[in-house]
N, C-alpha and C positions, 0 to 999 in steps of 0.2 A: 500469501502463499507461506506455509511454514518451512523451516529449514528441512525438514525430512522430506517434505514434497519436492523441494528444489533438488536435492540430492538425487532423489529417484528420477526427476527428469533428466538431469545431467547424465546419469549413469545409463539411461535408455538412449540418450543421444550418442553416447560414446559406443554403446554396444553396436548401434546402426553403423556408426561410421567404421569400427573394425571389421563389421561383416561386408562391407564392401570390398569386391576383389580390385586392388589397384595392380597395374602391370609395371614390371620393372624396366628402367630405361635400358636400351640396349639397340644393337644394329640389327636391321630386318633386311633380308633380300626382297627386292621389288619384282613384281612380275614384268612382263614385256609390255603389258597394257599400262602398267603404272608408270614405267620409263617413258612411254612415249608421251605422258603428259609433262614431263619435266624439260624444261628449256633453258638455255644460257645465253645470255645476251653478249657477253664480251670475254668468255673464258674465266680463268682463274688466275689470280695474282698470289706469288709466293715470296714470303720474305724470310731471311736467315739473317738475324742481327748477331754479331759476333759469335757465330756458331763453330763447332769444331768437328772436325770430319776425319775419323782415323781409318786407314787401310791397312791391312795385313792378311797375307796370303801367302801360303807356303806350297812350293810345287807348283807354279804356273807354269805353262810352257805349251809348245806345239809339238805334235808327234806326227811324223810321215808315216802311215801305216801301209805295208806292203811295199816298201822300198825296193826299187830295182836300178840295176845300173844303165848307162845308155843303151845297152844292147838287149835289154829287157829281162836280164837274169835277177832273179831274188838275191838281196844282199844278206838276207838270214836275220839281221838285226834292224828293226826299224829306226830311222833316223829321228832324233829330237832335240829340242832346245827348251830348257825350263831354268828356273830361277826361284828366288824366294823375294816376294814383294811387300814392301812397307812404306808408309807415308802417313803424313799429317797435312791437312789442311784447314785454313780459316776461311769461313764464309762472312761476309758481310755485304749482301747483295740483295736484290730483288729480281723475281723471275715472272714472266707472264706465260701461261700455258692456254692454248686455244685450239680448237679443231674448226677448220673452215675451208673456204675455196682460196686459193691464192688469186689475188687481183692486183694487177699493176694498172692503175687508171690511165699513166701516161703513155701515148702510144710510143713506138720504137721507131726513130726516123732515120732512114739509110740512103745512102747514095747507091744507085743501082745503075751499073755500068753496061746493062743490056742494050741500050740504045746506041753504044759505040762511043763516038768523041763526046756527046752531050749525055752527063750522067742524069738519070731520072731520080727525084727525091720520092722516096715511097714512106707511107705510114703504116706500120705493121703493128698488130697486137702482140703481147708478150706470149710466147709459146706455152707458158705454164698457167696462163689465166683459166678459172674456173676448174682448176684440179684440186680435189680435196686433199687436204693436208694437216698434219699434227704440227703444230708450232710450239717451240720453245725458245724465248728469247730473254737476254739479260737486259733488264731497263736500268739498273741502277747498280752501283757498287762493283766489287770483283770478288774473286777467289784466289788467294795466296796460299802456298805451300811447299813442301819439299817431300821428295819421294826416293826411293831406291831400290833397284833390283840387285840383289846379292847372289852371289855363286851362280853366275850364268854359266851353265854347263851344256855341251853337245856330246853326241856320240861321233866320233871320228871314224869313218868307214875305212879310210886308209891305214889307219893304225889298229883299227879294230879295237879301240878302247874309249872310255869316257875322257873327256877333256875339260877343264875348267877354264873359261875365257876369264872371267874376272867379274868385277862390279860396276854397275852403272848408276851414278846419282845424278839427280837433278835439284838444285837448290836456288830458292829465290823466284820459283815459278809464279807468274801472276797471269791470269784471265781476265779479260774486261771485253765488253761490247759482243759477247758470245750469242749466236742464234742456231737454231737447228729447225730444219723442216723434213719430215719424214712423209713419203707418199709411194703409192705402188705405180709401177708402169702401166699404162693402158693396154689392157688385152693381154698382160703377160705375167710372169712369176718375178718373185725377188724384191727388191727394195730400192727406193731412190732417195738420197741425201742431198740437202743443200745445207751447209754449214759455214760458219764464218766466226772470226773473233780476232782479237789482238793478244798476242802472246809474247810474254817476256819472261826471260830465264837469265839469271845472274850467272850461273855455272851449271855446264854440264861436263862431268869427269866420267871417263871411262878408266877404270884401274884394274889392270891386268897384274899376273904373277910376277912379271918383269917390269919394274918401274921404267925402264927405258922405253917401253912401248906404249906408255900411258897417253891418253890424249885428254887435253882439256880445251873446252870452248867456253868464251866468256863474252857476256853482254848479247844473247841473243834475242833478236827483236822481229816479229812477224806481223807485218801490216799491209794496208794499201800501199802507202807511199811515205817516204821519209824526207826531212829536210836536212841541212848542214852540209859540212864539207863532203863532196863527193870523192870517190877514188879516182886516180888518173886512169885515162884511156889507155896508157901504155905502161910498160914497166920500166921506163927510164926516168922517171922522177925520183927524187930522193927526200923530197919534202915529207915531213911527217904527216899522218892523217890525224886530224883532230875528230876523235871519234866521240868526244864528250858534246860535240855540237850536234850529233844525231838525234832526232826526236821524231816521233811519229806525226805526220802532217795529217792524214785523214784517212778515214775508211778501215777495214779489216782485211786480214789474209781470208780468202774464200776457198772452201774445198767443194769443187762443182762450179762449172760456170753457168749461172742461171740464164744466160743468154748470149749465144754466139751467131755472127751472121758472117757468112762466107760468100763474098761477091765473085762471082764467075764472069769474067768478060765475054760478053755475047750472049750470055744465058739469063732468061728472065728469072730472078729469084721472088719467090713469092712470099716465104716467111722464115724468120730466123729459127735457130735450132738451139734447144736447151741441152746441155751436157751436166747433169747432175752426177754425182758420186753413185756409182752403181754397185750392188752386191747381188750376184748371181750364183747358183750352183749349176754348172755345166758339165757335158761330156765332151771327150775328145773324139772329134770325126776321124781324125787321122791315125791316131795311136790304137784307139779301141775305145770299149765302154768304160774307160776311166772317169771318174767322176771328181770334180775339184771345185773349190770356191773361187771364183772370178771377181776380182774388184777392179774397176776401173775408177781412177781417182783423178780427174782433171782439176786443177787448181789455178788460182790467179792471185797477184799480190807483189809485195817486195820483202827481202830478207836481208837483215844486216847482223853481222858478227863482229864484236869489236876486236876479238884476239882469238886466235887458235895457236895452241902450243902442242909440241910432241917432242919427246926425247930431249928435253930441256931447251929446246928451240922455240922461239916466238915467231910463227909464221906470219903474223900481221893479220889486218882486218879482212872481211870480206863484204861484199855488197853485190845482190842480185836484184836489180830494179826492174818493174814492170814485166815479171814472169806471167806467162799465160800458157799453160799445158793442157792440150786438148785431150790427149791419150797418155795414160800411165796404167798399165795393166800390171795387177799383182796376184798371182795364183797361188793357193794352198791345195795340195802340196806340190802343185807345179805338174806340167804335163811334157816336160823336157823340150822346151822351146830351142828350136834348132837341131833337134833331133836327126 
């Protein structure tokens, strides 16, 4: 074949290739039928290696719309609390994201005193078994950072003016072993949450306009339990507490008690109760058709603080071990508890 013939053949092939319509790569929305054919075996694994996360927000706060006094008279100006938020965090961690049914394979063994003097050993299933949940857990590494809420400001109804409280700053914050589970209550509204983690903060400082009112918390630790020198059981001891010996022993501090068993003497107990952190929108049946956000935050774990100082005085360390709180109701804007 001569050179001219070869050139004509190549030109014809190129023309054919150019005429073929190629689709550009991009994201496409899938139909419900297409989505139904997609399955996942074990969720998603997310990794952040030496990542930086900046946080900045101006004018973040809460407003109490329609504020009234204890007698139900409008105060004229809505109450509020707001400030400017800023922070920086480093992420060197791995996360696992999954959607599935909660399943605790090991049974819960309890001593039921319904039989009187002879306890009955019962084997019960976990109350959250087979409940659909969204899981997010931290498998490796941790999150470290600092943040600050500047110019915390409130409306003082008594003075009829705005008042600046000060600045709140947290430095040396570290999160590890964090986990989160979200699910809906059966047959109801709202959301239920199980969360846990190990939290360490080097300093928490609240700076006011009057330095003598400043508060400094040093060496905050939240976890399941700690080892080291315990605090004395009374206030008569003069020996210094070696807070340097305090160290996390095991486990995490939990928001929401995943399992609670209340044994009542003489009453047969059939199953334990789960007390997750709950977030609901509710109305007040006593005051009227007021609507508020109701949060019940049960928690369990231990708290250690190496030093608390205020007004230039070192108030010493603090330890709360074996905390188990079943009811902790927080409301926004609040329905006047005790009205």
